[in-house]
N, CA, C and O atoms as CSV, one atom per row, in Angstrom:
chain,resi,resn,atom,element,x,y,z
A,1,UNK,N,N,0.845,-1.303,-0.053
A,1,UNK,CA,C,0.029,-0.176,-0.119
A,1,UNK,C,C,0.851,1.247,-0.097
A,1,UNK,O,O,1.749,1.379,0.735
A,2,UNK,N,N,0.596,2.123,-0.850
A,2,UNK,CA,C,1.202,3.404,-0.870
A,2,UNK,C,C,1.007,4.199,0.498
A,2,UNK,O,O,-0.076,4.185,1.085
A,3,UNK,N,N,1.994,4.815,0.919
A,3,UNK,CA,C,1.857,5.582,2.084
A,3,UNK,C,C,2.523,6.817,1.804
A,3,UNK,O,O,3.732,6.910,2.022
A,4,UNK,N,N,1.768,7.912,1.279
A,4,UNK,CA,C,2.154,9.120,0.834
A,4,UNK,C,C,1.472,10.226,1.614
A,4,UNK,O,O,0.303,10.059,1.961
A,5,UNK,N,N,2.133,11.374,1.923
A,5,UNK,CA,C,1.548,12.339,2.758
A,5,UNK,C,C,0.472,13.007,1.797
A,5,UNK,O,O,-0.536,13.478,2.323
A,6,UNK,N,N,0.619,13.070,0.501
A,6,UNK,CA,C,-0.534,13.591,-0.418
A,6,UNK,C,C,-0.656,12.592,-1.530
A,6,UNK,O,O,0.335,12.182,-2.135
A,7,UNK,N,N,-1.710,12.257,-1.757
A,7,UNK,CA,C,-2.086,11.348,-2.667
A,7,UNK,C,C,-2.831,12.301,-3.984
A,7,UNK,O,O,-3.535,13.284,-3.752
A,8,UNK,N,N,-2.578,11.891,-5.115
A,8,UNK,CA,C,-3.315,12.483,-6.272
A,8,UNK,C,C,-4.315,11.474,-6.747
A,8,UNK,O,O,-3.965,10.343,-7.086
A,9,UNK,N,N,-5.594,11.891,-6.772
A,9,UNK,CA,C,-6.783,10.864,-6.915
A,9,UNK,C,C,-7.438,11.548,-8.008
A,9,UNK,O,O,-7.774,12.729,-7.922
A,10,UNK,N,N,-7.635,10.805,-9.076
A,10,UNK,CA,C,-8.549,11.179,-10.173
A,10,UNK,C,C,-9.867,10.466,-10.161
A,10,UNK,O,O,-9.942,9.263,-9.909
A,11,UNK,N,N,-10.955,11.251,-10.447
A,11,UNK,CA,C,-12.308,10.727,-10.717
A,11,UNK,C,C,-12.723,11.194,-11.910
A,11,UNK,O,O,-12.528,12.341,-12.311
A,12,UNK,N,N,-13.428,10.132,-12.631
A,12,UNK,CA,C,-14.018,10.338,-13.881
A,12,UNK,C,C,-15.301,11.238,-13.571
A,12,UNK,O,O,-15.721,11.386,-12.424
A,13,UNK,N,N,-15.859,11.797,-14.637
A,13,UNK,CA,C,-17.074,12.748,-14.527
A,13,UNK,C,C,-18.380,11.923,-14.923
A,13,UNK,O,O,-19.150,11.572,-14.029
A,14,UNK,N,N,-18.618,11.632,-16.176
A,14,UNK,CA,C,-19.689,10.919,-16.684
A,14,UNK,C,C,-19.711,9.505,-16.242
A,14,UNK,O,O,-18.778,8.715,-16.385
A,15,UNK,N,N,-21.102,9.201,-15.573
A,15,UNK,CA,C,-21.285,7.795,-14.978
A,15,UNK,C,C,-20.436,7.486,-13.783
A,15,UNK,O,O,-20.606,6.380,-13.270
A,16,UNK,N,N,-19.564,8.281,-13.272
A,16,UNK,CA,C,-18.975,8.117,-12.000
A,16,UNK,C,C,-19.310,9.272,-11.120
A,16,UNK,O,O,-19.970,9.017,-10.112
A,17,UNK,N,N,-18.985,10.399,-11.330
A,17,UNK,CA,C,-19.248,11.516,-10.400
A,17,UNK,C,C,-20.821,11.812,-10.486
A,17,UNK,O,O,-21.533,11.960,-9.492
A,18,UNK,N,N,-21.240,11.875,-11.748
A,18,UNK,CA,C,-22.569,12.064,-11.927
A,18,UNK,C,C,-23.585,11.096,-11.434
A,18,UNK,O,O,-24.757,11.428,-11.260
A,19,UNK,N,N,-23.089,9.783,-11.188
A,19,UNK,CA,C,-23.989,8.785,-10.717
A,19,UNK,C,C,-24.416,9.166,-9.342
A,19,UNK,O,O,-25.521,8.732,-9.017
A,20,UNK,N,N,-23.755,9.909,-8.434
A,20,UNK,CA,C,-24.359,10.316,-7.145
A,20,UNK,C,C,-23.511,11.495,-6.855
A,20,UNK,O,O,-22.585,11.395,-6.051
A,21,UNK,N,N,-23.820,12.800,-7.568
A,21,UNK,CA,C,-22.964,13.976,-7.176
A,21,UNK,C,C,-22.939,14.202,-5.674
A,21,UNK,O,O,-21.830,14.388,-5.174
A,22,UNK,N,N,-23.850,14.212,-4.999
A,22,UNK,CA,C,-23.930,14.577,-3.602
A,22,UNK,C,C,-22.903,13.711,-2.795
A,22,UNK,O,O,-22.094,14.222,-2.021
A,23,UNK,N,N,-22.986,12.457,-3.014
A,23,UNK,CA,C,-22.188,11.558,-2.295
A,23,UNK,C,C,-20.618,11.783,-2.831
A,23,UNK,O,O,-19.752,11.965,-1.975
A,24,UNK,N,N,-20.306,11.772,-4.036
A,24,UNK,CA,C,-19.055,12.096,-4.509
A,24,UNK,C,C,-18.371,13.447,-3.985
A,24,UNK,O,O,-17.196,13.541,-3.629
A,25,UNK,N,N,-19.321,14.475,-4.005
A,25,UNK,CA,C,-18.841,15.825,-3.692
A,25,UNK,C,C,-18.311,15.636,-2.093
A,25,UNK,O,O,-17.243,16.139,-1.744
A,26,UNK,N,N,-19.121,14.898,-1.198
A,26,UNK,CA,C,-18.816,14.734,0.073
A,26,UNK,C,C,-17.475,13.998,0.057
A,26,UNK,O,O,-16.677,14.449,0.878
A,27,UNK,N,N,-17.029,12.959,-0.689
A,27,UNK,CA,C,-16.001,12.199,-0.646
A,27,UNK,C,C,-14.920,12.977,-1.082
A,27,UNK,O,O,-13.847,12.866,-0.488
A,28,UNK,N,N,-15.045,13.815,-2.112
A,28,UNK,CA,C,-14.016,14.771,-2.635
A,28,UNK,C,C,-13.658,15.694,-1.547
A,28,UNK,O,O,-12.468,15.829,-1.263
A,29,UNK,N,N,-14.531,16.316,-0.936
A,29,UNK,CA,C,-14.149,17.229,0.363
A,29,UNK,C,C,-13.492,16.600,1.178
A,29,UNK,O,O,-12.449,17.146,1.538
A,30,UNK,N,N,-13.823,15.263,1.766
A,30,UNK,CA,C,-13.149,14.467,2.665
A,30,UNK,C,C,-11.654,14.185,2.213
A,30,UNK,O,O,-10.727,14.185,3.023
A,31,UNK,N,N,-11.505,13.963,0.956
A,31,UNK,CA,C,-10.178,13.685,0.496
A,31,UNK,C,C,-9.339,15.044,0.404
A,31,UNK,O,O,-8.120,14.996,0.566
A,32,UNK,N,N,-9.897,16.088,0.179
A,32,UNK,CA,C,-9.293,17.242,0.146
A,32,UNK,C,C,-8.887,17.660,1.497
A,32,UNK,O,O,-7.751,18.095,1.683
A,33,UNK,N,N,-9.769,17.553,2.482
A,33,UNK,CA,C,-9.466,17.861,3.865
A,33,UNK,C,C,-8.345,17.009,4.429
A,33,UNK,O,O,-7.679,17.411,5.383
A,34,UNK,N,N,-8.152,15.961,3.913
A,34,UNK,CA,C,-7.164,15.037,4.534
A,34,UNK,C,C,-5.739,15.240,3.718
A,34,UNK,O,O,-4.772,14.483,3.794
A,35,UNK,N,N,-5.838,16.403,2.945
A,35,UNK,CA,C,-4.585,16.750,2.276
A,35,UNK,C,C,-4.435,16.234,0.865
A,35,UNK,O,O,-3.481,16.653,0.210
A,36,UNK,N,N,-5.218,15.428,0.364
A,36,UNK,CA,C,-4.999,14.865,-1.009
A,36,UNK,C,C,-5.487,15.852,-2.119
A,36,UNK,O,O,-6.339,16.716,-1.913
A,37,UNK,N,N,-4.918,15.660,-3.209
A,37,UNK,CA,C,-5.252,16.322,-4.402
A,37,UNK,C,C,-6.203,15.517,-5.238
A,37,UNK,O,O,-5.993,14.333,-5.503
A,38,UNK,N,N,-7.306,16.219,-5.667
A,38,UNK,CA,C,-8.334,15.518,-6.376
A,38,UNK,C,C,-8.464,16.221,-7.698
A,38,UNK,O,O,-8.629,17.431,-7.855
A,39,UNK,N,N,-8.353,15.156,-8.769
A,39,UNK,CA,C,-8.514,15.925,-10.170
A,39,UNK,C,C,-9.552,15.117,-10.877
A,39,UNK,O,O,-9.813,13.953,-10.573
A,40,UNK,N,N,-10.142,15.801,-11.855
A,40,UNK,CA,C,-11.112,15.093,-12.484
A,40,UNK,C,C,-10.730,14.934,-14.009
A,40,UNK,O,O,-10.528,15.925,-14.710
A,41,UNK,N,N,-10.643,13.705,-14.469
A,41,UNK,CA,C,-10.166,13.437,-15.735
A,41,UNK,C,C,-11.204,12.775,-16.442
A,41,UNK,O,O,-11.569,11.644,-16.122
A,42,UNK,N,N,-11.739,13.459,-17.456
A,42,UNK,CA,C,-12.938,13.102,-18.295
A,42,UNK,C,C,-12.493,12.753,-19.901
A,42,UNK,O,O,-11.582,13.333,-20.492
A,43,UNK,N,N,-13.222,11.828,-20.388
A,43,UNK,CA,C,-12.835,11.487,-21.905
A,43,UNK,C,C,-13.552,12.487,-22.774
A,43,UNK,O,O,-13.482,12.356,-23.996
A,44,UNK,N,N,-14.313,13.583,-22.179
A,44,UNK,CA,C,-14.876,14.543,-23.108
A,44,UNK,C,C,-13.827,15.260,-24.022
A,44,UNK,O,O,-12.603,15.231,-23.896
A,45,UNK,N,N,-14.591,15.926,-24.993
A,45,UNK,CA,C,-13.579,16.968,-25.814
A,45,UNK,C,C,-13.334,18.156,-25.050
A,45,UNK,O,O,-14.159,18.660,-24.288
A,46,UNK,N,N,-12.192,18.587,-25.269
A,46,UNK,CA,C,-11.734,19.933,-24.652
A,46,UNK,C,C,-12.366,21.093,-25.105
A,46,UNK,O,O,-11.742,21.898,-25.797
A,47,UNK,N,N,-13.665,21.293,-24.759
A,47,UNK,CA,C,-14.351,22.570,-25.360
A,47,UNK,C,C,-14.955,23.222,-23.983
A,47,UNK,O,O,-15.104,22.635,-22.911
A,48,UNK,N,N,-15.256,24.554,-24.280
A,48,UNK,CA,C,-15.519,25.418,-23.363
A,48,UNK,C,C,-16.803,24.878,-22.662
A,48,UNK,O,O,-16.861,24.837,-21.433
A,49,UNK,N,N,-17.840,24.461,-23.462
A,49,UNK,CA,C,-19.003,24.141,-22.787
A,49,UNK,C,C,-19.035,22.834,-21.898
A,49,UNK,O,O,-19.895,22.646,-21.037
A,50,UNK,N,N,-18.043,21.975,-22.183
A,50,UNK,CA,C,-17.797,20.744,-21.337
A,50,UNK,C,C,-16.932,21.305,-20.029
A,50,UNK,O,O,-17.208,20.917,-18.894
A,51,UNK,N,N,-16.006,22.125,-20.257
A,51,UNK,CA,C,-15.278,22.531,-19.077
A,51,UNK,C,C,-16.240,23.358,-18.196
A,51,UNK,O,O,-16.260,23.218,-16.973
A,52,UNK,N,N,-17.109,24.302,-18.917
A,52,UNK,CA,C,-17.936,25.056,-17.872
A,52,UNK,C,C,-18.907,24.096,-17.145
A,52,UNK,O,O,-19.284,24.341,-16.000
A,53,UNK,N,N,-19.262,23.117,-17.756
A,53,UNK,CA,C,-20.400,22.175,-17.009
A,53,UNK,C,C,-19.600,21.507,-15.970
A,53,UNK,O,O,-20.124,21.366,-14.865
A,54,UNK,N,N,-18.415,21.081,-16.165
A,54,UNK,CA,C,-17.836,20.241,-15.198
A,54,UNK,C,C,-17.403,21.288,-13.946
A,54,UNK,O,O,-17.604,21.006,-12.765
A,55,UNK,N,N,-16.877,22.342,-14.327
A,55,UNK,CA,C,-16.607,23.481,-13.338
A,55,UNK,C,C,-17.784,23.795,-12.425
A,55,UNK,O,O,-17.529,24.071,-11.253
A,56,UNK,N,N,-19.003,23.782,-12.829
A,56,UNK,CA,C,-20.016,24.101,-12.103
A,56,UNK,C,C,-20.426,23.095,-11.318
A,56,UNK,O,O,-20.884,23.337,-10.202
A,57,UNK,N,N,-20.311,21.772,-11.820
A,57,UNK,CA,C,-20.796,20.539,-10.841
A,57,UNK,C,C,-19.849,20.075,-9.966
A,57,UNK,O,O,-20.267,19.536,-8.941
A,58,UNK,N,N,-18.484,20.178,-10.167
A,58,UNK,CA,C,-17.501,19.674,-9.178
A,58,UNK,C,C,-17.177,20.598,-8.208
A,58,UNK,O,O,-17.292,21.804,-8.426
A,59,UNK,N,N,-16.736,20.100,-7.027
A,59,UNK,CA,C,-16.499,20.879,-5.721
A,59,UNK,C,C,-15.260,21.830,-6.178
A,59,UNK,O,O,-14.566,21.548,-7.154
A,60,UNK,N,N,-15.076,22.853,-5.465
A,60,UNK,CA,C,-13.977,23.842,-5.705
A,60,UNK,C,C,-12.635,23.124,-5.484
A,60,UNK,O,O,-12.546,22.273,-4.598
A,61,UNK,N,N,-11.649,23.426,-6.221
A,61,UNK,CA,C,-10.349,22.960,-5.912
A,61,UNK,C,C,-9.856,21.761,-6.721
A,61,UNK,O,O,-8.716,21.298,-6.699
A,62,UNK,N,N,-11.027,21.281,-7.525
A,62,UNK,CA,C,-10.754,20.136,-8.539
A,62,UNK,C,C,-10.270,20.455,-9.775
A,62,UNK,O,O,-11.009,21.027,-10.576
A,63,UNK,N,N,-9.025,20.144,-10.086
A,63,UNK,CA,C,-8.570,20.469,-11.356
A,63,UNK,C,C,-9.126,19.482,-12.545
A,63,UNK,O,O,-9.131,18.268,-12.340
A,64,UNK,N,N,-9.551,19.967,-13.673
A,64,UNK,CA,C,-10.196,19.180,-14.742
A,64,UNK,C,C,-9.393,19.114,-15.907
A,64,UNK,O,O,-8.937,20.140,-16.412
A,65,UNK,N,N,-9.141,17.749,-16.469
A,65,UNK,CA,C,-8.455,17.367,-17.807
A,65,UNK,C,C,-9.508,16.854,-18.546
A,65,UNK,O,O,-10.302,16.022,-18.109
A,66,UNK,N,N,-9.531,17.331,-19.652
A,66,UNK,CA,C,-10.511,16.646,-20.697
A,66,UNK,C,C,-9.677,16.050,-21.888
A,66,UNK,O,O,-9.148,16.682,-22.802
A,67,UNK,N,N,-9.678,14.579,-21.657
A,67,UNK,CA,C,-8.705,13.920,-22.537
A,67,UNK,C,C,-8.979,13.207,-23.735
A,67,UNK,O,O,-8.256,12.298,-24.143
A,68,UNK,N,N,-10.197,13.671,-24.410
A,68,UNK,CA,C,-10.671,13.022,-25.597
A,68,UNK,C,C,-9.677,12.613,-26.415
A,68,UNK,O,O,-8.715,13.292,-26.772
A,69,UNK,N,N,-9.972,11.252,-26.773
A,69,UNK,CA,C,-9.174,10.662,-27.746
A,69,UNK,C,C,-7.653,10.153,-27.219
A,69,UNK,O,O,-6.894,9.536,-27.966
A,70,UNK,N,N,-7.354,10.462,-25.979
A,70,UNK,CA,C,-6.125,9.876,-25.403
A,70,UNK,C,C,-6.399,9.244,-24.138
A,70,UNK,O,O,-7.154,9.751,-23.309
A,71,UNK,N,N,-5.741,8.033,-23.954
A,71,UNK,CA,C,-5.932,7.396,-22.780
A,71,UNK,C,C,-5.644,8.265,-21.515
A,71,UNK,O,O,-4.625,8.956,-21.501
A,72,UNK,N,N,-6.404,8.260,-20.569
A,72,UNK,CA,C,-6.367,9.232,-19.265
A,72,UNK,C,C,-5.145,9.265,-18.588
A,72,UNK,O,O,-4.696,10.328,-18.157
A,73,UNK,N,N,-4.451,7.985,-18.430
A,73,UNK,CA,C,-3.121,8.113,-17.647
A,73,UNK,C,C,-2.193,8.771,-18.587
A,73,UNK,O,O,-1.437,9.574,-18.040
A,74,UNK,N,N,-2.054,8.632,-19.893
A,74,UNK,CA,C,-1.142,9.143,-20.757
A,74,UNK,C,C,-1.431,10.884,-20.639
A,74,UNK,O,O,-0.529,11.702,-20.462
A,75,UNK,N,N,-2.695,11.177,-20.761
A,75,UNK,CA,C,-2.998,12.510,-20.891
A,75,UNK,C,C,-2.513,13.208,-19.528
A,75,UNK,O,O,-1.847,14.243,-19.549
A,76,UNK,N,N,-2.864,12.618,-18.441
A,76,UNK,CA,C,-2.290,13.264,-16.995
A,76,UNK,C,C,-0.953,13.322,-17.091
A,76,UNK,O,O,-0.437,14.415,-16.861
A,77,UNK,N,N,-0.265,12.417,-17.374
A,77,UNK,CA,C,1.357,12.291,-17.426
A,77,UNK,C,C,1.646,13.469,-18.375
A,77,UNK,O,O,2.533,14.230,-17.990
A,78,UNK,N,N,1.113,13.721,-19.428
A,78,UNK,CA,C,1.509,14.809,-20.417
A,78,UNK,C,C,1.361,16.122,-19.929
A,78,UNK,O,O,1.998,17.072,-20.383
A,79,UNK,N,N,0.372,16.218,-18.835
A,79,UNK,CA,C,0.155,17.394,-18.119
A,79,UNK,C,C,1.000,17.548,-16.903
A,79,UNK,O,O,0.848,18.529,-16.175
A,80,UNK,N,N,1.872,16.641,-16.651
A,80,UNK,CA,C,2.685,16.651,-15.317
A,80,UNK,C,C,2.115,15.999,-14.141
A,80,UNK,O,O,2.600,16.190,-13.026
A,81,UNK,N,N,1.074,15.212,-14.342
A,81,UNK,CA,C,0.280,14.826,-13.167
A,81,UNK,C,C,0.449,13.145,-13.027
A,81,UNK,O,O,-0.057,12.432,-13.893
A,82,UNK,N,N,1.006,12.697,-12.170
A,82,UNK,CA,C,1.192,11.295,-11.852
A,82,UNK,C,C,0.173,10.880,-10.921
A,82,UNK,O,O,0.350,11.180,-9.741
A,83,UNK,N,N,-0.988,10.168,-11.286
A,83,UNK,CA,C,-2.183,9.861,-10.657
A,83,UNK,C,C,-1.929,8.452,-9.717
A,83,UNK,O,O,-1.656,7.380,-10.257
A,84,UNK,N,N,-2.044,8.587,-8.404
A,84,UNK,CA,C,-2.038,7.340,-7.497
A,84,UNK,C,C,-3.191,6.576,-7.615
A,84,UNK,O,O,-3.091,5.378,-7.879
A,85,UNK,N,N,-4.308,7.120,-7.450
A,85,UNK,CA,C,-5.597,6.372,-7.379
A,85,UNK,C,C,-6.603,6.962,-8.432
A,85,UNK,O,O,-6.806,8.168,-8.570
A,86,UNK,N,N,-7.230,5.926,-9.184
A,86,UNK,CA,C,-8.193,6.145,-10.208
A,86,UNK,C,C,-9.685,5.659,-9.615
A,86,UNK,O,O,-9.927,4.667,-8.928
A,87,UNK,N,N,-10.513,6.586,-10.062
A,87,UNK,CA,C,-12.047,6.155,-9.639
A,87,UNK,C,C,-12.757,6.273,-11.089
A,87,UNK,O,O,-12.855,7.358,-11.663
A,88,UNK,N,N,-13.160,5.269,-11.535
A,88,UNK,CA,C,-13.667,5.535,-12.950
A,88,UNK,C,C,-14.720,4.147,-13.243
A,88,UNK,O,O,-14.468,2.980,-12.945
A,89,UNK,N,N,-15.832,4.622,-13.848
A,89,UNK,CA,C,-16.811,3.453,-14.060
A,89,UNK,C,C,-16.208,2.633,-15.287
A,89,UNK,O,O,-16.577,1.472,-15.462
A,90,UNK,N,N,-15.230,3.267,-16.181
A,90,UNK,CA,C,-14.780,2.588,-17.447
A,90,UNK,C,C,-13.172,2.632,-17.174
A,90,UNK,O,O,-12.428,3.513,-17.604
A,91,UNK,N,N,-12.816,1.626,-16.456
A,91,UNK,CA,C,-11.157,1.561,-16.070
A,91,UNK,C,C,-10.334,1.283,-17.422
A,91,UNK,O,O,-9.116,1.456,-17.472
A,92,UNK,N,N,-11.048,0.865,-18.447
A,92,UNK,CA,C,-10.247,0.376,-19.622
A,92,UNK,C,C,-9.807,1.837,-20.296
A,92,UNK,O,O,-8.852,1.855,-21.072
A,93,UNK,N,N,-10.448,2.921,-20.015
A,93,UNK,CA,C,-10.110,4.239,-20.481
A,93,UNK,C,C,-8.774,4.847,-19.895
A,93,UNK,O,O,-8.156,5.758,-20.447
A,94,UNK,N,N,-8.404,4.244,-18.727
A,94,UNK,CA,C,-7.226,4.716,-18.013
A,94,UNK,C,C,-5.918,4.466,-18.716
A,94,UNK,O,O,-5.257,5.419,-19.130
A,95,UNK,N,N,-5.512,3.194,-18.870
A,95,UNK,CA,C,-4.020,2.917,-19.209
A,95,UNK,C,C,-4.086,2.917,-20.716
A,95,UNK,O,O,-5.148,2.887,-21.338
A,96,UNK,N,N,-2.917,2.951,-21.252
A,96,UNK,CA,C,-2.654,2.703,-22.687
A,96,UNK,C,C,-2.361,1.176,-22.957
A,96,UNK,O,O,-2.087,0.367,-22.071
A,97,UNK,N,N,-2.443,0.933,-24.111
A,97,UNK,CA,C,-2.156,-0.648,-24.329
A,97,UNK,C,C,-0.830,-0.940,-23.813
A,97,UNK,O,O,-0.661,-1.942,-23.117
A,98,UNK,N,N,0.227,-0.067,-24.122
A,98,UNK,CA,C,1.340,-0.384,-23.571
A,98,UNK,C,C,1.503,-0.405,-22.158
A,98,UNK,O,O,2.285,-1.207,-21.650
A,99,UNK,N,N,0.799,0.451,-21.426
A,99,UNK,CA,C,0.779,0.261,-19.799
A,99,UNK,C,C,0.244,-0.940,-19.470
A,99,UNK,O,O,0.772,-1.561,-18.548
A,100,UNK,N,N,-0.890,-1.494,-20.148
A,100,UNK,CA,C,-1.468,-2.758,-19.634
A,100,UNK,C,C,-0.454,-3.816,-20.020
A,100,UNK,O,O,-0.297,-4.615,-19.098
A,101,UNK,N,N,0.250,-4.065,-21.039
A,101,UNK,CA,C,1.315,-4.948,-21.307
A,101,UNK,C,C,2.255,-4.975,-20.053
A,101,UNK,O,O,2.414,-5.936,-19.299
A,102,UNK,N,N,2.799,-3.850,-19.977
A,102,UNK,CA,C,3.730,-3.795,-18.731
A,102,UNK,C,C,3.157,-4.057,-17.380
A,102,UNK,O,O,3.888,-4.609,-16.558
A,103,UNK,N,N,1.968,-3.735,-17.057
A,103,UNK,CA,C,1.279,-4.091,-15.825
A,103,UNK,C,C,0.987,-5.494,-15.771
A,103,UNK,O,O,1.195,-6.113,-14.727
A,104,UNK,N,N,0.535,-6.046,-16.771
A,104,UNK,CA,C,0.009,-7.446,-16.632
A,104,UNK,C,C,0.911,-8.517,-17.144
A,104,UNK,O,O,0.726,-9.719,-16.957
A,105,UNK,N,N,1.938,-7.969,-17.830
A,105,UNK,CA,C,2.968,-8.864,-18.294
A,105,UNK,C,C,2.393,-9.701,-19.361
A,105,UNK,O,O,3.086,-10.552,-19.919
């Protein structure tokens, strides 16, 4: 188990955060209060309307990345973010194929 002072936790938006916005908002606040960084990585297109919708829905302090067309892990890394924990209803959208081969051998 990782024992870091600050974890970076990524949550998906559609069908994850939106499945229960009240519950996930409370969870995000708890994670932030514990000193962890929470980001939202969504497979949506990087368009103003999507960014605006997510900014209005998510709690304050949640950075948003819109990775349309790029595996989420690679997109986060390209933005200098190394995610420790992923919360996603579609986990296959997280790693690249190369990452899966390395992880699963």
